[in-house]
C-alpha positions, 0 to 999 in steps of 0.5 A: 861052416858059417854061411854068413862069413864074408868072402875075405874071411872065407879066403883068409881061412882057406889060406890058413889051411881050412879046406872047407872055406875054399869049398864054400867059395866054390859053392858060392861062386861056381854057378855064377861063374859058369853062367858068366863063362858060358855067355863068353864061350857059348859052350858049357864044356869049355866054360866048366873047364875054365871055371875049374881053372879059375878056382885052381888059380885062386885056391892052388896058387893062393894069390894075394887078394885085397879086402873086398876084392875076391869076387872082382878078382875071380871074375877078372881071372875068368875074363882073362881065361875066356879071352885067351881061349877065344884067341886060341880058338880063332887061331885054330878056327874051332867054334862049335854050335850049341846043341841044346834042342829040347825033347819034343814031348817034354816041352810045355807051351810055357817053357817053349815061350820062355825059351823063345823069349830068352833066345830073342834076348840072347840074340839081341845081346849078341848084336850089340857092342861087346863092351856093352854086352859084357858090362850089362852081363856083369852088372845085371846077370852076375850081380857085381857092383860098379866097383867090382865090374870096373876092376874086372873090365879095367876101367872107371866106375864112370865108364861102367855107368856109360857102358850100361847106359849106352848098352841099355839104349842099344839093347832096347833098339835091338828089342824094338827091331824085333817088335819087343816094347817096354811093355812086352819085357 
């Protein structure tokens, strides 16, 4: 399989019966989608189930996806499924705390400091408005373009720009409350 093929070309080949092209799309976006869904759900098991559901929608149902829109379509499906799961869990009051406690004797000091920094950043992200957090996540962590993010969130590119600007200001304020300045980041 030629790795240089675009998403559009891979999807078109998959629709014509080339299963390896579908596998290539899953390999290309699987980890990225898992990270996005884990940020939404806070639970890797739920995120993995949702990720598989997303690829099922695309690779089994074979929807018509416009040129250049595969990634945005995939993340829009993921967002929709994560929101549905969230509403369901709120209704059933089923939330779990993550259990990612490292083993005591295997954690070097550097790894521990990085984890503390990541936890602090995650906590600060959690304390800003959800729309800011999601825009920051899509653009900076998932690498979506403004156009792709606007499709996922169902808004204009200008709105994405505003969400990012306000989100960065809010995140900076939260980090400063924790004693983190620009030079510490």
